TORPA-4810 file (N, C-alpha, C, O; in nm, 3 decimals):
<nodes>
NODE_1_-0.917_8.745_4.969_-0.776_8.749_4.890_-0.681_8.738_4.989_-0.682_8.818_5.083_I
NODE_2_-0.593_8.640_4.981_-0.487_8.623_5.085_-0.372_8.710_5.011_-0.345_8.701_4.891_E
NODE_3_-0.308_8.800_5.109_-0.198_8.857_5.066_-0.058_8.780_5.086_-0.069_8.671_5.142_T
NODE_4_0.062_8.818_5.051_0.164_8.756_5.049_0.228_8.747_5.201_0.309_8.661_5.234_C
NODE_5_0.178_8.851_5.288_0.222_8.833_5.414_0.099_8.775_5.510_0.079_8.807_5.627_E
NODE_6_0.029_8.687_5.436_-0.055_8.601_5.521_-0.169_8.692_5.562_-0.253_8.634_5.631_R
NODE_7_-0.194_8.819_5.538_-0.312_8.893_5.538_-0.417_8.858_5.451_-0.403_8.778_5.358_G
NODE_8_-0.545_8.929_5.485_-0.661_8.915_5.419_-0.728_9.033_5.368_-0.747_9.129_5.442_L
NODE_9_-0.763_9.033_5.251_-0.818_9.152_5.181_-0.976_9.095_5.143_-0.994_8.996_5.072_V
NODE_10_-1.068_9.162_5.193_-1.199_9.144_5.184_-1.256_9.250_5.098_-1.238_9.366_5.133_I
NODE_11_-1.331_9.222_4.975_-1.376_9.328_4.909_-1.538_9.336_4.944_-1.605_9.239_4.978_V
NODE_12_-1.587_9.467_4.928_-1.727_9.495_4.957_-1.785_9.453_5.066_-1.881_9.376_5.061_T
NODE_13_-1.724_9.507_5.203_-1.787_9.455_5.308_-1.855_9.585_5.386_-1.838_9.702_5.352_V
NODE_14_-1.943_9.535_5.504_-1.977_9.663_5.593_-1.944_9.608_5.726_-1.884_9.502_5.740_N
NODE_15_-1.986_9.686_5.827_-1.943_9.664_5.961_-2.021_9.533_6.012_-1.976_9.474_6.110_E
NODE_16_-2.137_9.485_5.947_-2.204_9.369_5.999_-2.139_9.244_5.964_-2.171_9.133_6.006_A
NODE_17_-2.030_9.275_5.871_-1.948_9.147_5.830_-1.844_9.122_5.937_-1.790_9.011_5.937_D
NODE_18_-1.809_9.209_6.028_-1.710_9.200_6.137_-1.717_9.059_6.200_-1.830_9.010_6.203_S
NODE_19_-1.630_8.995_6.242_-1.632_8.883_6.320_-1.539_8.782_6.292_-1.453_8.814_6.209_G
NODE_20_-1.533_8.661_6.341_-1.445_8.560_6.321_-1.497_8.462_6.207_-1.616_8.437_6.188_R
NODE_21_-1.390_8.411_6.135_-1.396_8.351_6.012_-1.311_8.240_6.010_-1.189_8.258_6.011_Y
NODE_22_-1.365_8.113_6.006_-1.294_7.989_6.018_-1.294_7.908_5.883_-1.399_7.889_5.821_D
NODE_23_-1.177_7.863_5.843_-1.169_7.804_5.704_-1.133_7.640_5.730_-1.020_7.604_5.764_C
NODE_24_-1.243_7.550_5.709_-1.231_7.418_5.733_-1.207_7.331_5.604_-1.258_7.355_5.494_W
NODE_25_-1.120_7.222_5.634_-1.116_7.129_5.510_-1.147_6.983_5.590_-1.074_6.936_5.677_L
NODE_26_-1.238_6.940_5.554_-1.280_6.819_5.633_-1.317_6.856_5.777_-1.397_6.941_5.817_G
NODE_27_-1.232_6.766_5.849_-1.259_6.804_5.994_-1.140_6.902_6.053_-1.129_6.926_6.174_G
NODE_28_-1.060_6.951_5.960_-0.944_7.015_5.997_-0.943_7.166_5.989_-0.976_7.216_5.881_S
NODE_29_-0.911_7.244_6.088_-0.929_7.378_6.071_-0.789_7.430_6.014_-0.682_7.415_6.073_L
NODE_30_-0.809_7.498_5.880_-0.710_7.539_5.801_-0.647_7.686_5.849_-0.527_7.711_5.859_L
NODE_31_-0.746_7.767_5.873_-0.714_7.910_5.921_-0.830_7.976_5.985_-0.946_7.938_5.972_C
NODE_32_-0.789_8.078_6.057_-0.885_8.133_6.117_-0.857_8.294_6.119_-0.746_8.333_6.153_S
NODE_33_-0.954_8.385_6.084_-0.950_8.533_6.086_-1.049_8.593_6.180_-1.166_8.555_6.190_Y
NODE_34_-0.994_8.694_6.252_-1.094_8.793_6.323_-1.084_8.922_6.241_-0.981_8.988_6.221_N
NODE_35_-1.210_8.947_6.195_-1.233_9.062_6.094_-1.285_9.193_6.156_-1.399_9.200_6.204_I
NODE_36_-1.209_9.284_6.153_-1.270_9.416_6.201_-1.278_9.495_6.070_-1.180_9.508_5.997_T
NODE_37_-1.392_9.545_6.043_-1.421_9.637_5.940_-1.403_9.798_5.983_-1.477_9.852_6.065_V
NODE_38_-1.317_9.850_5.930_-1.296_10.003_5.950_-1.366_10.062_5.853_-1.323_10.061_5.737_D
NODE_39_-1.488_10.124_5.887_-1.576_10.189_5.808_-1.523_10.318_5.742_-1.567_10.361_5.635_T
NODE_40_-1.425_10.376_5.813_-1.359_10.501_5.782_-1.271_10.493_5.654_-1.278_10.567_5.556_H
NODE_41_-1.176_10.372_5.674_-1.101_10.331_5.561_-1.171_10.247_5.445_-1.121_10.247_5.333_R
NODE_42_-1.280_10.180_5.473_-1.336_10.089_5.382_-1.436_10.177_5.289_-1.464_10.139_5.176_C
NODE_43_-1.482_10.281_5.337_-1.583_10.348_5.252_-1.522_10.463_5.155_-1.437_10.550_5.178_S
NODE_44_-1.600_10.429_5.030_-1.542_10.495_4.909_-1.495_10.631_4.947_-1.548_10.677_5.048_P
NODE_45_-1.403_10.708_4.886_-1.388_10.865_4.910_-1.509_10.934_4.858_-1.582_10.894_4.768_P
NODE_46_-1.521_11.054_4.934_-1.640_11.127_4.910_-1.628_11.252_4.826_-1.729_11.308_4.785_G
NODE_47_-1.505_11.298_4.799_-1.482_11.402_4.724_-1.370_11.383_4.621_-1.289_11.294_4.648_K
NODE_48_-1.353_11.448_4.512_-1.246_11.440_4.406_-1.098_11.443_4.469_-1.006_11.372_4.430_T
NODE_49_-1.093_11.529_4.566_-0.954_11.555_4.593_-0.919_11.416_4.688_-0.805_11.370_4.682_H
NODE_50_-1.018_11.355_4.771_-0.976_11.230_4.825_-0.955_11.111_4.726_-0.887_11.013_4.755_D
NODE_51_-1.009_11.126_4.628_-0.971_11.023_4.502_-0.835_11.043_4.463_-0.758_10.947_4.454_Y
NODE_52_-0.801_11.164_4.439_-0.676_11.203_4.402_-0.570_11.165_4.498_-0.474_11.103_4.453_H
NODE_53_-0.574_11.192_4.625_-0.498_11.152_4.727_-0.472_11.000_4.735_-0.360_10.951_4.743_K
NODE_54_-0.573_10.940_4.732_-0.568_10.768_4.722_-0.474_10.723_4.603_-0.383_10.640_4.612_I
NODE_55_-0.512_10.791_4.494_-0.445_10.740_4.366_-0.299_10.787_4.372_-0.208_10.719_4.326_Y
NODE_56_-0.283_10.894_4.424_-0.119_10.940_4.454_-0.068_10.854_4.532_0.044_10.814_4.498_S
NODE_57_-0.121_10.804_4.645_-0.063_10.717_4.736_-0.034_10.576_4.679_0.062_10.511_4.718_D
NODE_58_-0.109_10.536_4.598_-0.103_10.404_4.527_0.009_10.421_4.446_0.104_10.342_4.450_W
NODE_59_0.005_10.534_4.359_0.113_10.544_4.264_0.260_10.555_4.335_0.358_10.500_4.284_C
NODE_60_0.267_10.623_4.447_0.382_10.639_4.533_0.436_10.504_4.570_0.555_10.474_4.562_H
NODE_61_0.340_10.427_4.611_0.355_10.260_4.658_0.441_10.202_4.532_0.556_10.158_4.532_E
NODE_62_0.355_10.215_4.433_0.397_10.130_4.289_0.545_10.186_4.266_0.629_10.099_4.241_F
NODE_63_0.585_10.305_4.270_0.698_10.338_4.238_0.808_10.283_4.342_0.915_10.236_4.303_E
NODE_64_0.778_10.292_4.463_0.881_10.220_4.567_0.887_10.067_4.511_0.997_10.015_4.492_K
NODE_65_0.779_10.004_4.489_0.793_9.876_4.449_0.881_9.861_4.327_0.974_9.782_4.332_Y
NODE_66_0.855_9.939_4.208_0.941_9.943_4.094_1.094_9.962_4.132_1.183_9.887_4.091_K
NODE_67_1.112_10.057_4.206_1.249_10.088_4.243_1.318_9.957_4.317_1.431_9.916_4.288_Y
NODE_68_1.235_9.900_4.411_1.301_9.781_4.475_1.322_9.680_4.405_1.420_9.608_4.424_A
NODE_69_1.223_9.656_4.300_1.244_9.539_4.200_1.378_9.579_4.102_1.463_9.492_4.084_M
NODE_70_1.393_9.695_4.050_1.497_9.725_3.975_1.628_9.699_4.053_1.723_9.644_3.997_K
NODE_71_1.632_9.739_4.186_1.765_9.731_4.268_1.797_9.573_4.289_1.911_9.528_4.292_T
NODE_72_1.679_9.496_4.303_1.695_9.364_4.335_1.744_9.289_4.199_1.831_9.203_4.210_W
NODE_73_1.692_9.319_4.078_1.740_9.287_3.930_1.878_9.318_3.919_1.949_9.231_3.868_E
NODE_74_1.940_9.445_3.962_2.073_9.477_3.940_2.151_9.406_4.032_2.258_9.364_3.988_R
NODE_75_2.121_9.378_4.163_2.215_9.295_4.244_2.211_9.148_4.186_2.316_9.085_4.183_K
NODE_76_2.094_9.089_4.141_2.101_8.950_4.075_2.190_8.972_3.974_2.285_8.895_3.984_Q
NODE_77_2.197_9.044_3.881_2.286_9.055_3.756_2.437_9.060_3.809_2.524_8.991_3.755_A
NODE_78_2.462_9.140_3.910_2.600_9.141_3.972_2.640_9.032_4.017_2.756_8.999_3.992_Q
NODE_79_2.554_8.943_4.096_2.588_8.819_4.136_2.597_8.705_4.039_2.670_8.611_4.068_C
NODE_80_2.528_8.705_3.921_2.538_8.621_3.818_2.693_8.654_3.739_2.772_8.571_3.694_S
NODE_81_2.702_8.771_3.740_2.855_8.824_3.668_2.966_8.768_3.744_3.054_8.700_3.690_T
NODE_82_2.966_8.795_3.875_3.072_8.741_3.975_3.068_8.588_3.971_3.178_8.533_3.967_R
NODE_83_2.963_8.512_3.970_2.970_8.374_3.973_3.025_8.312_3.850_3.096_8.212_3.852_Q
NODE_84_2.980_8.391_3.717_3.046_8.345_3.595_3.197_8.367_3.583_3.272_8.293_3.519_N
NODE_85_3.237_8.488_3.657_3.390_8.532_3.658_3.469_8.419_3.724_3.568_8.364_3.675_D
NODE_86_3.406_8.389_3.855_3.480_8.294_3.935_3.480_8.141_3.876_3.579_8.068_3.884_S
NODE_87_3.379_8.109_3.827_3.380_7.977_3.738_3.462_7.969_3.635_3.507_7.859_3.604_S
NODE_88_3.497_8.091_3.562_3.576_8.076_3.452_3.731_8.097_3.475_3.819_8.085_3.390_N
NODE_89_3.749_8.134_3.615_3.883_8.129_3.653_3.950_7.998_3.666_4.073_7.990_3.668_Q
NODE_90_3.878_7.904_3.673_3.928_7.758_3.661_3.949_7.690_3.523_3.996_7.577_3.506_N
NODE_91_3.909_7.769_3.433_3.921_7.721_3.289_4.046_7.764_3.213_4.063_7.745_3.092_N
NODE_92_4.128_7.822_3.291_4.246_7.877_3.246_4.340_7.754_3.142_4.362_7.637_3.175_H
NODE_93_4.377_7.814_3.026_4.450_7.719_2.927_4.568_7.667_2.996_4.599_7.553_2.960_P
NODE_94_4.641_7.719_3.084_4.765_7.677_3.111_4.754_7.590_3.270_4.853_7.549_3.332_N
NODE_95_4.642_7.578_3.305_4.609_7.520_3.434_4.649_7.362_3.427_4.623_7.295_3.326_E
NODE_96_4.709_7.312_3.528_4.755_7.176_3.529_4.637_7.091_3.593_4.578_7.130_3.694_I
NODE_97_4.612_6.994_3.539_4.494_6.907_3.588_4.569_6.777_3.628_4.664_6.730_3.564_Y
NODE_98_4.520_6.729_3.732_4.566_6.596_3.802_4.468_6.486_3.745_4.347_6.503_3.731_R
NODE_99_4.538_6.369_3.712_4.461_6.261_3.668_4.421_6.180_3.783_4.492_6.184_3.883_S
NODE_100_4.315_6.107_3.780_4.289_6.029_3.912_4.384_5.921_3.922_4.426_5.867_3.819_P
NODE_101_4.427_5.878_4.055_4.521_5.766_4.067_4.434_5.648_4.046_4.323_5.648_4.099_I
NODE_102_4.470_5.551_3.977_4.409_5.439_3.936_4.455_5.322_4.004_4.407_5.212_3.977_V
</nodes>
């Protein structure tokens, strides 16, 4: 699985899967990855407490993502409102319009 930051997530691996992986299309090399399997990080948690910590870490990351998304949406809404306000300034009923010279 390729991440948005051009990283790679590989599921169900072990140390023997470490090495270089090339992706070819026809005769052209599309991408290449050097894979190092960190058995400590890739092994499943051994205790209930470890599962809770990992779950808590993911929840914290998700909350940060949700906060960032809401902040972005709020800023986008402000930008849209400002653009609408500035475009409406030119639609004043007392505004003088020039007719093109023919």
